[in-house]
Each structure stands twice: as C-alpha cells, then as structure tokens.
C-alpha positions in Angstrom: 35.2 75.5 167.0 35.5 78.3 165.2 34.8 77.8 160.8 37.4 79.6 159.5 36.7 81.7 156.0 40.0 83.0 154.1 38.1 86.3 152.6 39.6 86.0 149.1 39.0 88.3 146.1 37.7 87.0 142.8 41.5 87.9 141.3 43.3 85.6 144.6 41.0 82.9 144.6 42.6 82.6 141.0 45.1 83.2 141.4 45.9 80.8 144.6 44.0 78.1 142.5 46.6 78.1 139.3 49.7 78.0 141.6 47.5 75.3 143.9 44.9 73.4 142.0 44.0 71.4 146.1 40.2 72.2 145.9 39.7 72.7 141.8 39.2 69.2 140.0 41.9 68.3 138.2 42.5 68.4 134.8 41.5 65.7 133.1 41.1 64.2 136.4 37.6 63.1 136.2 38.0 62.3 132.8 40.6 59.8 132.8 38.1 58.1 135.3 39.4 54.5 135.7 40.8 52.3 138.4 41.5 55.1 141.8 45.2 55.6 142.2 46.2 53.5 145.2 48.8 56.0 147.8 49.2 54.4 151.5 49.9 56.9 153.5 51.6 57.8 156.8 50.9 58.6 159.6 50.7 59.3 164.0 46.6 59.5 164.7 47.1 62.5 165.6 47.7 64.3 161.8 44.4 61.9 160.6 41.2 61.5 159.5 41.6 59.1 162.4 41.8 61.1 166.0 39.2 61.4 168.1 39.6 65.0 168.7 38.8 68.3 166.5 40.7 68.2 163.8 39.6 64.3 163.4 36.4 64.6 161.1 37.7 68.2 159.7 40.7 65.7 158.0 38.4 63.4 157.4 36.5 65.7 154.9 39.7 67.1 152.9 41.0 63.1 152.7 38.0 62.9 151.1 37.6 65.7 148.6 40.8 64.9 147.6 40.3 60.9 146.4 37.0 62.5 145.3 38.6 65.1 142.9 42.5 63.0 142.1 40.4 59.7 141.8 42.7 58.8 144.6 42.0 55.8 147.3 44.2 56.4 150.8 45.6 54.0 152.5 45.9 54.6 155.5 48.4 53.2 158.3 48.6 54.7 161.8 51.7 54.0 163.1 52.4 56.1 166.9 54.8 58.8 167.0 57.4 57.0 169.5 58.3 54.2 167.1 57.6 55.8 163.3 61.1 57.2 162.6 62.6 53.9 163.5 59.9 51.8 161.1 59.9 54.5 158.8 63.6 54.4 158.2 63.3 50.4 158.4 61.1 49.9 155.7 62.7 52.3 153.7 65.8 50.2 154.0 63.7 46.8 153.3 62.2 48.4 150.2 58.5 48.8 151.0 58.2 52.7 152.0 54.8 54.5 152.8 54.1 56.4 149.5 53.9 59.3 151.6 54.8 59.6 155.4 53.9 62.7 157.2 57.3 62.9 159.4 59.1 64.7 162.6 60.5 67.4 160.3 64.2 66.9 162.0 64.2 63.3 160.5 64.6 64.2 156.9 68.0 64.0 157.2 68.5 61.2 158.1 66.0 59.9 155.4 67.4 61.6 152.4 70.8 59.4 153.8 68.5 56.9 152.8 67.7 57.5 148.8 64.1 57.0 149.8 62.4 60.1 150.3 61.8 62.0 146.6 62.8 65.6 145.3 59.8 67.5 144.9 61.8 70.5 143.5 60.4 70.5 140.2 56.5 70.2 141.2 56.6 72.4 143.7 56.3 76.2 142.3 59.2 78.7 143.2 56.2 81.2 143.5 54.1 79.4 145.8 56.9 78.6 147.6 57.1 82.7 148.6 54.4 82.4 151.0 55.9 80.3 153.4 58.3 81.4 156.0 61.6 80.7 154.2 62.6 78.7 157.8 60.2 76.1 156.3 61.0 75.9 152.8 64.9 75.9 154.2 63.7 73.3 157.2 62.7 70.9 154.3 65.7 71.6 151.9 68.6 69.7 151.6 71.7 70.1 148.7 69.8 72.7 147.4 67.1 70.1 146.2 63.4 70.2 148.6 62.3 67.5 149.8 58.7 67.7 151.2 56.4 70.4 152.5 56.5 72.0 156.2 52.5 70.6 156.9 51.9 72.6 160.4 53.8 74.1 162.8 54.4 75.6 166.8 56.2 77.9 168.6 57.5 78.2 172.5 56.1 81.2 174.2 56.1 81.8 177.8 52.5 81.5 179.0 51.1 82.9 182.3 47.9 83.3 184.8 45.9 87.2 184.3 45.1 86.7 187.9 48.2 86.5 189.4 50.7 88.2 186.3 49.5 92.3 185.6 51.9 92.3 183.1 54.3 89.0 181.8 58.3 89.2 182.6 60.4 89.9 179.5 64.2 88.8 181.0 65.1 86.0 182.7 65.6 88.0 186.1 62.3 89.5 185.8 60.9 85.7 185.3 63.1 84.8 188.0 62.4 86.8 190.5 58.6 86.0 189.6 58.6 82.2 189.6 60.3 83.0 193.2 57.4 85.2 194.5 54.5 83.3 193.2 55.7 79.8 194.1 54.5 78.0 197.3 52.5 75.0 199.2 50.7 75.2 196.3 51.6 75.8 193.4 54.8 75.9 191.0 56.0 79.5 190.1 57.1 77.9 186.7 57.0 75.2 184.5 59.9 73.6 182.2 61.0 70.3 180.1 63.8 69.6 180.9 64.8 65.9 179.2 63.8 64.3 175.7 63.7 66.5 172.8 61.3 69.0 174.6 64.0 70.0 176.5 66.0 70.7 173.8 63.4 73.1 172.5 63.5 74.6 175.7 67.3 74.7 175.3 68.1 75.7 172.3 65.3 78.6 172.4 67.7 80.4 174.8 70.8 79.0 173.4 70.1 80.1 169.8 69.2 83.7 171.6 72.4 84.2 173.0 74.1 83.7 169.9 75.3 79.9 170.4 76.0 77.7 167.6 75.9 73.4 167.8 78.1 72.7 164.7 80.0 73.9 162.3 80.4 74.5 158.6 81.4 70.5 158.4 78.4 69.4 160.6 81.5 68.7 163.5 79.8 69.2 167.1 80.8 73.0 168.6 79.0 73.4 171.6 82.0 72.3 174.1 83.9 75.2 172.7 84.7 78.8 173.2 81.8 81.4 173.9 79.0 77.8 172.6 80.2 76.8 175.1 80.8 80.2 177.5 76.5 80.1 176.7 75.4 76.3 177.2 76.8 76.6 180.7 75.1 79.9 181.7 71.5 78.5 180.4 72.1 74.8 182.4 73.0 76.9 185.5 70.1 79.4 185.2 68.1 76.4 184.8 69.7 75.2 187.7 68.7 77.8 190.0 64.7 77.2 189.3 65.2 73.4 190.6 67.4 73.2 193.2 65.0 76.0 194.7 61.8 74.1 193.7 60.5 76.8 191.6 59.7 73.9 189.3 58.3 70.2 190.0 61.6 68.0 190.6 59.6 65.2 188.2 60.8 68.3 185.5 63.3 66.0 185.3 62.2 63.7 183.7 59.4 65.3 181.4 60.1 64.5 177.7 57.4 66.6 176.6 55.5 69.5 177.5 51.9 67.8 177.6 53.6 66.7 180.2 53.0 69.4 182.6 49.5 69.5 182.0 48.0 67.7 184.6 49.7 70.9 187.6 48.5 73.6 184.4 44.9 72.4 184.0 44.3 71.7 188.4 46.0 75.5 189.1 50.0 73.7 190.0 51.4 76.3 187.6 51.6 79.8 187.2 53.4 80.2 184.5 55.3 77.5 182.1 57.4 77.5 178.6 54.8 76.0 176.3 54.0 74.8 172.6 51.4 76.9 171.2 49.0 74.1 170.6 48.0 73.9 174.6 46.4 76.6 174.2 43.9 74.4 172.9 44.7 71.5 175.3 43.7 73.9 177.8 40.8 75.7 176.4 39.2 71.7 176.1 40.4 70.8 179.4 39.3 73.3 181.8 36.4 75.2 183.4 35.8 77.9 181.7 36.5 80.5 183.8 39.8 79.0 184.6 40.9 79.0 181.6 39.9 82.3 180.2 42.9 83.4 183.3 46.0 82.2 181.5 47.7 84.3 178.1 50.8 84.3 176.3 53.9 86.2 175.8 57.0 86.3 174.0 59.8 84.0 176.0 62.3 86.1 178.7 65.5 86.7 177.4 68.6 86.1 179.0 70.7 89.7 179.0 71.9 90.0 176.0 69.7 87.9 173.9 67.4 88.6 171.4 64.1 87.1 170.9 63.7 84.1 169.5 61.6 81.0 169.3 62.0 77.4 167.8 59.4 76.7 165.1 58.4 72.2 165.8 56.4 71.0 163.1 55.8 68.1 160.3 56.0 67.5 157.2 55.2 65.5 154.3 57.0 63.5 152.9 56.6 61.5 149.5 58.5 58.2 149.3 57.5 56.4 145.2 59.1 56.9 142.4 56.8 55.4 140.8 55.7 58.2 137.9 51.5 58.5 138.2 51.8 57.3 141.9 54.5 60.0 142.3 52.6 62.6 140.2 49.3 61.7 142.8 51.4 62.4 145.9 52.8 65.1 145.0 49.2 66.6 144.6 48.1 64.9 148.0 50.6 66.9 150.4 50.2 70.5 147.7 46.4 69.9 148.5 46.9 69.2 152.4 49.0 72.0 152.8 47.2 74.8 150.4 45.8 78.7 152.1 42.9 76.6 152.5 42.7 73.3 153.8 46.2 74.1 155.6 44.0 76.4 157.6 41.1 74.2 159.0 44.2 71.9 159.4 46.2 73.9 162.0 42.8 75.5 163.3 41.7 72.6 164.1 44.5 71.2 165.7 45.2 74.4 167.2 48.8 74.8 165.6 49.6 76.8 163.2 49.9 77.7 159.5 53.7 78.2 157.6 51.9 80.4 155.3 51.5 84.0 155.9 48.9 85.1 153.4 46.6 83.1 156.5 47.7 85.2 159.1 46.5 87.8 156.9 43.5 86.8 155.1 41.7 83.9 157.6 39.4 85.7 160.3 40.4 83.0 162.6 44.4 83.6 162.5 44.3 87.5 162.0 41.4 88.9 164.8 42.2 85.6 167.2 44.4 87.1 170.0 46.3 83.8 170.4 46.9 83.0 166.9 47.9 86.6 166.8 50.6 86.5 169.4 52.1 82.9 168.5 52.0 84.0 164.8 53.5 86.8 165.5 56.7 85.1 166.4 57.3 82.8 163.5 59.0 85.8 161.8 61.3 85.0 163.9 62.0 81.5 164.4 64.4 79.4 164.0 64.6 75.5 162.7 66.5 72.7 164.3 69.4 71.5 162.0 68.4 69.6 158.8 71.7 67.4 160.1 72.8 63.6 160.6 73.9 64.7 163.7 71.3 67.0 165.1 69.1 63.7 167.1 72.4 62.5 168.5 74.0 66.0 169.7 69.9 66.6 171.0 69.8 63.9 173.1 73.0 64.2 174.1 72.5 67.7 175.9 69.3 66.7 177.7 70.9 63.9 178.6 73.7 66.3 180.3 71.2 68.6 181.5 69.8 66.0 183.1 72.8 64.6 185.3 74.0 67.8 185.7 70.9 69.4 187.1 69.7 65.5 189.4 73.9 66.5 190.9 75.2 63.7 189.2 77.9 66.2 187.6 79.3 69.3 187.1 78.2 71.5 184.1 82.0 71.5 182.9 82.4 67.8 183.2 78.5 67.3 181.9 78.8 69.4 178.8 82.1 67.6 177.7 80.6 63.9 178.3 78.0 65.0 176.0 80.8 66.3 173.3 82.3 63.1 173.3 79.3 61.1 173.2 78.8 62.9 169.6 81.7 63.1 168.8 82.1 59.2 169.3 78.8 58.3 167.0 80.0 60.3 164.1 
C-alpha cells in the first residue's frame, strides 16, 4: 500500500490546523484530564478499524490517535449495511440512538424527519466547507441546515480492457457496437447493474445526462411526465438491447450492486463494465497482476444530446447526541476523520475518493496515481441523489420497473406508469 504524503507548506499547515484541529492536541484537552468522554459510534465494518482489509489498520491508528488527543473513548458497535437504516431509525425513535453514525448519505432526509440528527452548522467553519466539492456540502444540507460531513465518495465510470479495446467508446452508439463485437462464448461485451440502488444509480447517470428530473419543486414525482418520461423510456429501451441480445449476463437482472459483477470480472468474463471507483482496488487485490494491468477506466459514454456526468455516492458522518459535552466531542470526531490528512488516508486505503479539492492537488497519491486522477476529474461534474424522503421510494419503484421491463413482464410504458402509481400511493 502506498503511503500518502500530503505536501503542505508551513503556512498551509497552519491554516488547515487552525480551521480543523484534527491531528493537533485539543486546546485544553490534556490539561482537562479526567475521565474520558465515551462516544457510541455505529458503523458498517467497512468504515471502521474492524475491517479486515487495508483500511482497517489505517482507521485503527486514526481512531486511537483521536481518543488519546481528545480524551475520548470510542465505543464502536458494528451494524451490517443491509440492516443499518432500519436499525438507526428504530433507535432514534426509541430514544437510544448512537452518538455518531457513519450512514449512507441518501438516508439523510429520513434521519432529519425523525428530529434525531443534530444540526452542526455552527461547528463547521464556512472557510473549511469551501474545500469540499459543492455537491458534498449540498448533500448533507436540508432546509439550510447542515446535518453532517460527507466522508468519502465514489463515482461511476466505464471500465475497459486495454488488451481488447485500444480507445474507449465515448457515445452510446460506439459502446453498443463495441459490446456486440466483443461478446462471445467466453466473455460478455459489457456489464451493468439493473436492480436495487446500484441499478438506480446506473440509470441516474444517463437520466441526468439527458436532463431528466425525478421530482418537482414540491417533491412530487414527475419522471412519468413529458420529457422526463421520454428520457426514461429511451434509457430503458437502450438497456433492453443489451439484455435481449446477450451483451450482458442474464443474471444481471438481479444484481443490486456493482460488486455482484466481480466474480466474472476477476475470471475474465467482461470486456467492459459500468462500475464504481472502489472496484479498481478489488481488481488489483483479486486478479493476477498481469491481468489486472489490462484494466483502465474512462468517463461513461454519453447518449446523443447528453452531457458528461457522474453520480457521487458515499457515506456521511452524522451526530445524534444533543448533550453539549458529547456533541462537541462528537463533532470533533467527525471533523477529525474528514480532515485533509485522515480523509486522504482512509480514501486511499479503501479505494475511495476524498471529497476535498485540496487533496487532489496536494496529496502525492491522489495527484499522481493514474486511476485516482481520472476518478477525481469527474467529481466536478458529479451530482448526488436528492435529499428527499421520497427518493428511496422512487429509486425502488424505478429500478423495479426496469427489471419488470427487461424480463418481459411489462411494456416499458406500463412499467414506468406502475412505478409512478407505486410512488404516489406511498406519498
């Protein structure tokens, strides 16, 4: 694993430290001494020192340093991702929420609706927020209040094999032709996720590229209206060509995550695939080094009339305790995790992407590694899933509509109309 070395001048170190005390002794922290403040932290193992992969030891060092410097004891409780949102909402409603949680960003609207997540606007200096990509601040803001700090992100790109493709496709037509040419008995020309949240993110890249909108200003669904409907039909029909012609695996209709494609990717079963930035780490870790070198990435091909865009995923660091002393420590903890040095360390070890612009300029790994430079270059064009209570319902309904259409159970018009009815019924 490469060591990440952020190159700062003496002045820049002073500026960052004054805005963001992570990595420095807390003022008065050692002098105050006394019994440590205990913070209960919920997280999926991937984001904690308990992870068995590369970021586990990195996070262990960061978490232990925070405990020592801030006189805090971090009581980690692991919650598997599939159960996380439900358990967190239940805990909030029962009055026994954790002090801090590392939660998927698109859950934020539901967390805010409970009244349990804390507004941290006054604790996060505006000067420091300016270092973050705009969408990463917008993505943790509801009604003008900030409810967390975006921790690490990812983007969706086209992965392709350089031993098969000399120049990656840039348009839908080029990608379709190339996929047909490269499909044979040993490999699929392409790979896509069609169901679940992974499927919805895949749809959103193309949908937003063409200017589609999911909801109006009042958060009412409009994806089955006018131009939005036309765009969604166009995308569904384009995906169906891949599915019906066997350019993607038939079982991809059940894929809910890009990781579901990994077994075939590792065994050489794909010439291209639509994947997330973290998958380059999986490829490098699980494939023969010579085979892994064949993989490269490029921006997602765009439909005619579309513009380049990506969807930024990722998790947020949220605070749930209103106790003044605990809240202050909890905010210091999430700031410490997401400061330029520690945020870069975690992102590098987990094959994620930092959400601070300065890291791509100053960090020796993110400013020079060929993959990180490509991943980082798409983030200025990224968008995030809307922070609305209706988004999870819309996501589930649209991705389900796609699988119903691909499987032949419904026409494209009926599938999308039924998705709209499902969303309206749950408003």
